[in-house]
N, C-alpha and C positions, 0 to 999 in steps of 0.2 A: 536492534538484536542485540543478540551475545556475544556474537564476536565481529570483529570489522571486519568489512564486503572491502572489497577492492577496481566493484562494476555495481555502476545503475544497473543495469543490464537486471542483472539479477532482482531489483524492488520490481523491474517492468513484469519478470515474469511470476513473480507473487501477484503481482497488482490481477493478472492475468488470470489468471488460474484462478483468484476468486470473482474476481469483480464479470459484469457482465462486456460487450465489450463496446453498449453505447459509450456507459461510464469511463472504461478504461482512453477511450476515444477522445475525451472532454477532456481530458488529464494534462496540462501544463507543467511551467519551469520549475521539476522538476531538478530539485541542487539534495546535494549528495552534503549529510550532515561532517563538517570538522576532522571529528574522529572516527566518521567510515563509518555508525552502527548505527546507522534510520537515516531514513530521507523524508521530507520536504516537500510541498507539491499541491498546485490549487486544483478545482475543480469545482464545477460548477452548484451553487448553493445548491439548491433546484434536487441532486442527486446526494451533496454532505451525508445526510442526516442514513439516507440506505448506502453509506461506506461502510457509516460506525457502525449498523444493524450488523452489517455482512461478517466483519471480520467478530462484532464478537458474539452471533451467535457461536462466527468458527471454532472458535478461545472456550464454549465453555461445558459441549462435546468430546475434546476435547487435548493431546497433549499439544499443539500451536499452539504459538505463540511470537506474538504482532508484535 
C-alpha cells in the first residue's frame, strides 16, 4: 500500500470485498509487514492462482492498486 496501515482488519476488508467467501475462509497465518505497507498470508495452492487472477482483473480496468 502507498501509506502504512495500522490494523490487519483493513487487509481482511479488502480480501472480503474482492474474493469469494470460500477463499477468504481458507486464508491462514496473516502477518503484516514490519513497515505496515502490506501483508502476507497462506492460501491453499488450488486457490492461489484464482486470487492472483481476481486482483489482476481488478487492477487492469480501474485505478485500484493492491
